C-alpha positions, 0 to 999 in steps of 0.5 A: 275738371272744373265746370264752366258757368254756362247760363245764369239769371240774376235774382233778387237780393244779390243772388244768381241762379247758375247752371254749370257745364257739369249739369249742376244748377244752384243759387249763388249768394253774392251778398256775403262778398259785398263789403269786401274789396272790389266787390263793394261796387256790386252793391249798386244793383243796376251795376250788379245786373251787368254780369256776363259770362266770360271764359266760363266764369261770371264777370262784371265790367270793372273786373270783378269776378267769381271763379266757377270753383267758388260758385260750385262750392258756395252755391245752394244746389237745386234740382 
């Protein structure tokens, strides 16, 4: 079963500390996606900080999102 994002904190340099319902916590780096398609809007840091959790995933007002699967695979896990 795919874990949901249950908590997050916006960090510097387009990184997000994420806690998943599985208990894993890590840092997801959004920077590699900033030049791709609809994610370019996230370069505006004030907009980037408008992230929220919706249906267990991170979303932004203009429909950008990262699935919990992507976050879990790509995040750097921390203890």
